[in-house]
N, C-alpha and C positions, 0 to 999 in steps of 0.2 A: 504494498500501498502506499500508495507516494502522499506523505504531509506536509503543507507550507508550514514549518511551525513559525515563521514570521506573522503569519497572518492567528490573530486570536481576539481581537476587539476593532470591531469596527463602527467609526462615529462620524457622523455626517458624510457620509460616503468615502471615508478613508481609513484604510486599515493602517492602525497605531501602534507602537511599541512604546508602553507606560515606563515614565522613568525610573517607576522602583525595578525594573528587574527583575521582579518575583515572575518563577513559571509555575503553571500545573503539569505533574506527572497524571500522564496517562498512562493508564493499564491494560491489559486484555487479561478481563477475570477468567479467561478459559485455561492461564496459564501462570496469572500473576506475575507477566514480564512488561515491562517498560515500550510501550508503543513510541509515544513521542512525551515534548518538553513545548506548554502551550505559554505564551506570556499573559499575564493576568493585570486586574488593574482591580483599582478599589474606589475609595472616597471620590476623587479627583474626576476620574475617567466616568464615573458615574453622574457626576454633575456634569461634564461635557456632552453625555448622551443624552441626557432629558435636556438641554437647553438646544441640543440640535433638534431633536424630534419636536419640541417647541415652537421654533423656528420655522421649522418646514411643515407645522398644521397648518397655517393659514392659506397657502397656496396649494397643498395637497388637496385637503377640504373643498377647496375652490373647483379642484376638476371634473366634469361631470364623471357620471360612474362609466359610462363605456371607456372614456379615458382611464380610469382606475382598472378598469377589468381589464385593459389590453397588456398590461403588465404579470397580472395574475395567469391569462391566458400563454403569455410567451414562458413564464416560470415554471407553469404546466408541463409543457413541452420541453424545456431544457430538463425536467426533472426526472420524465420517463427516459427521455432520449440516455440518460446517465443512472439508468437504475440498477446495474449492475456494479458498476463504482461504489454508488451510494451504499446498495446493499452491502458489498465487501467490507465499507468503513464501519457501517452500523454492527457487524456480526463481530467486526477485530475488536470496539471498543464497548461493545453492551454484552456480548457472548451469544446471541439466539440465533438459533440454525440460519444457515444461509437461505433457505425457501423461506422461512417467517419471515427477513429480514427484506425477501424481495417483494412478499406481501405487503410489508408494513411499507416501503416505499410507494407501492401503488396505491396505498390507501391512503399515504401523504399528499398524494399527487390529486387525490381525489377532491380534496379540501379546496387546491388550489383552484380546480375548475369549477366545483360547485359554487364557490364564490365569485368567481369571474362571472357567474349567469346571474348570481343572486343579488349583484351590486346593482343591479337596474331594477330589483323588485322590492324595495324598501319605501314604502307607499304611506304617504299622509292621510288624510282626513279632512272630507268637508261635513259641518255637523248641521243641520236642518236646525235654526235657531227659531227659538218660543218669540222672538221679536222681531217684526218685518224691518226694523232700521238695523238689524247685525246680521254681521257676516262672519260665520266661527270656522276658522282654520287649526287645522292640527300639523304641523310641519317638522319632518325629521331633520336632526340635526345630527353630525357626528361630534361623540362627546368631548375626545381633544386627546391627547397623550396617554398613551396606555403602556404598561406596563407588562410584561408576560413572562411567567416567572415557569418551567419547563421542567417535566422529571425527566430521569433515567433509563422509564423503562420502556418508553418507546418515543426515542430522541430524536426522531424525524417527524412521525405523526403528529406528535404534540405542537411542533412548532408551527406547522402549518394549520391546524385545525383549531390556534388562538389567530396567529398574525394574517394568516389568508382573511376573515371575517371583519378585522381590524381595520385592515388596508381598504377591503371592499367600501367599509363604510367612510371612509376618508378620515381615518385616526393615523395618528402615527404612531411608531412603537419602540421600548425599549425592550430588549430581547434579553434575557439570563436563562441560558441551560443549564443545565445538571452540570455539576462539575466531572460529575465521573465519565459522561458523554458530550464533552464539547462539540467532537469533531462531524457530528452528523449536522449539526445546528451551523457550524463556520461556513460547511458545503453549501447547504441551503440558503445563507445571506450569500456566498459567491452568485448561488445560480440566479439571486433577485439583482444581484450588480451586473452580471452581463445582460439581464432583459431591461434595465436602464432603467431601473427606480432611481427616481430623482435623489440626491442628497439629503441626508436627515430626516427619512420617511421610515427608513429601518435601520435601528442600531443594535449591534450586539456586544454584550460585557460578559466576559470570564474571569470570574474571580472567588472569592470568599464570598459566600452567601450571607453573613452577618452583616460586613462592610457595605455590599452594594445593597442589599434587602431594606437596611437601616435608610437609607439615602433613599430607597424609593418610596418607600413607608413614609419620610418625612418630608419629600415634596410636595408642593401643592400646586405644582406642574402635571404631577400625574392624577389623572382624572379615573382610571381605570387598572384594577387589578386584576388581571386573569392568573391562576395558579390551578397546578395538578398539583398533587402530594399528600403528607398523611394530615389526618384529621386536627392531631397536635398540632401542627406548623398553621396550618391553617385556622387554627381558633387565634394563634400570636397573632396574623397577620391583621384577622376582623380587629382584633383590640386597639393594632397599631395603625388601621386604616382611619380608625373613629376619628384620630386627629385630626386628620383634612376632609372627612367625609366621603372616603372615595367610595365609588363604586364597584361591587366586586364579585368576582364570578369563580368562583370555585368548586372543583371537582375533588373530593377527599379520598377518605378509605371507605371501603366495603368490606362484606362479610357475606357473600353473595351462599343464598340457601339453593340447593338443587332438589326438587320432590319427584320420585317415582314412584307414581301408582300403581296399582295392582295390574291396571290395564293396558300398563305403557308397552309400548315396542322396547322390549330389554335390551336385543342388541343396539338401535342407535339411541337408546340412554346412555349406555355404557360407552359408546364410540363419544358420542357429544360428551358426556361426561371426562371423560381423559381428553377431549380437544379442549374442552375448557380450562381443567387445573391443569394440564400439564406444559401447554401453550407457554412458552418463556418462559418457563422452569417455574412456573404459578406465580409470576410476577406482572400481573394486570389487574389494574382496579376488580375489573366486574370476573375474575375466576371464579370458580367454583369453590367455598372456602369449607362448606359441609353439605355432608349427604342424607336425605333423608327416602327411605325405601320402605317402600310398603311391607308389613312384615310376613306376608306370604307370599313374598318373590324376595326376598332378603339374599338367600341362598343361591339363586341363581345366579342372582345379578352380582354379588360379591366375588362368584366363580369365575364369571365372564368378566369382570372389573378387573382381578388381579392376573388372571392369563394374558389381556391384553397389556397392562401394565408390565408387568414381565419382561413383553416383547418391545419395547420401548428400546430404541438406540439412544444410549447416552455418549457425549464427547464433545469435542471440540465443533463449533457451528460453521468452522469451513469447510468439514466435512459433507458432502451432499446428502449421506445417508443420515447424518444425526438426527434426530429428534428433540432430546431434551439437552440442551445447554448448560451453562453453571448459572450461580447466581452470582449478583452483581459485586460482591465483597464481602468479606470476614463477617463483617455484623452480619450480611443478610444470612449467611451460615450458619453464625451463633444462634441465631433468633429461630431459624429452622430447627437445630439441634436441639434447642433448649424446650421446646413445643414438644417435640417428640418424646421426649426424657422425662418432662412432666405426664405427660399422657400416658406414657407406661407403668409410671411410678403409680400410677391410680388404678392402673388394672387394664389400658387399654392392650388390643393385641395386634401386632405388627404382623398383618397380613403378607408386606414384601416392602423389601427395601428398608426403610431405616436405619441409615447409616450413611455416612460420608462413600462419595467415589475420588478413589485417590487420581485415577485416568493420567491424566495430562498434567495436575499436580497446580490445576485452576480450584474455584471454589464452587464446588459440586456436591450433590446430595443426590440418593438416588430415588427416582421417583416410588412414593410412598403412600399404601393403603394402611387406615386403621381399623380397627373393629372394635366392639364392646366399649365403644366411647361413652361417658359421660358428660353431664352437664359444667362439672365443677372442675372440667380441664382446660388449661387456659388456651389451647385451642380452640376452644366452643366459643370463647371471646373476643378474642384477640386476630388481627388481619393476620395471615400467616404468609404473605408473599415469596412463595417456595413450594417444590413439587409433593405436599403432604395432602393427603386428603381424610377427613373421619367419615366413618359411613354411621347411623344411625337408624335406627326403625320407628315406625307409627302405623296406628290398626285404625286411626280414623281422620279423617279428611280436616276436620276441626284442630286435632290435636298437631298435625304436621305444620298447619296455618299456623297455628300459636308456635311452635318451636320455631320456624321460618321468622316470625317478626318480632322477636322477644331477642333484641338488638338495637344497641345506638345506632346502628347504620341503616342506611336506606337506598343504596346503590343499584343493584341489580339483583334479580331472584329468576330462577329457571325452574319449570316442570315438565314433567315428562305425562302423556297421558293421550289415548283415543278417543276420550268421550269430552265431543266440543262443550256440551254444557258443564261438564266440570272445569275443564280447561277457564271459562269463563266467569265463571265462582269461584274460582280460586283465585283467580289473576287481579279481578275486585277485591278481594280480601286483603293481597300482599302488601303490604306498606313499603313499596319501592319505585323508584323514578323511573327504572327499566324492569320490563317484564319479557323473559322469553319463551314461549311454547314451542315446545320442540325445537327450540332451537336456542345455540350459546353463542351465536354472534350475531350481537342486534347492534353494534355497530356500523354508522354506513353516515357519509357526507349528509345525506339527503334527511337526515332525522335526528330528533334532540336527542341529547346525551348529557344525562344529567342524573343527581340525586336528590333525597329528602333526607329529613334529619340531619343525623352527624356528617352525613355525607355529600354536604357540599350546598352551593347557591348557583342558581343559574342553569343555561343549557348551552351544550356546544353543538355544531351541526346545525341544517335542517335551517328553515327561515328563522329559527328562533334564535340561532347562534349571534348572527349577525344584530340581533336586537341589543347583546349585551353592550354594545360598540355606539346606541343609538339613542339621545334623547328626543324628547316630542315638545316641540316648542307650541304653543297656543298662542291663539294671536284671535283677538276678539274685533271687529272694525264696525264702526259707526256709520252708516249712509245718510248723507245729506237728504233733506227733504223726502223720506219715509217716515211714517207714523203707524 
């Protein structure tokens, strides 16, 4: 992989090298080896980036929606042209298998295309007035400068899912990617640069989250914060944003249940459960965190699940045959080990997996299935973010719904049944922002993605996604000579 180590901070249309000469080491989680070093910035660079975005906002917001769309269309085409390169970079810095990485690049590009189209569909309103001499208008306007803080688990898709609607709406952006995976963000910014995006419209910061984050939250010029990450950090950002009353779009933690009813297609349920749980080594916000199976089909379900999990190929993502890659770092690995140890100490049975995979020396953990699980185990209340799934049973629909809803999270839930009436009834009673019925892949650019309860605020994707960057200006006009 070729990485330009001089490029790490992009402000006002220029790649700059900060005066501090501090660097960020980017590691390959599959080997723990250093890939490269990236120059980092701090308070000074953050102030510069915010100022550049603020100065660029009037001209950018004044462009027509079609003019803004043109840049997004160009970026979309460039991203697809460079899919293989982008996927290779993503796999090396994040660890996910190459086929998954290719899929993420396509997914990331889809947001550029969708919001290139959606830019021209931000509509206002004319309200029929109760008075003859009044004309009432509602006019959509871009909010202003947006700070986008993105996670490491989808380092390409989470960038475009935030940046594309912000730019389409007429906002300018200060982007802060996760320090574990800055290379994908750098490549995406280079694509926008090649697409001719005006100076200051998109700015990139890489560095210590505390320094950059504090400056972003303290700045009254930042009008919107869009963040994907843990609920704990999201709560902290909400508190910090209150000082300047920032608009917030927060996609936070999840603890997704997967319900398998007695009439479900078990082969489909097993295949989808595996696809949900072990994709990206379980490091997805909506991946299955707990499975509830009707007691009448528990035994065949677990047998099928165990057999297929044991057949999964684990290893370095660059190997085309690999299906399960590493965890992102030692902290993530330790969390998974701790949850499994806690569960086993309280009586859980390891059906398969349950230990580290040494392989190439990275942060690997074997795909794991736990049975005889009880609600007092840590894995039943805390997000795992790893390739471990606990299986529990239920006898009645109401029991399954109550168990599924017994969490502070509310991002996604899945259910498997052939009974449409049952599917609708259960769907309506599940307290989640996203429901998958016989489907664990609900994410798509054209639909709203987001949670309720402590899983976040706002939506990304769909026509709802662009509204996070829009304010509605109400105009009341008095017309002379009308009574």
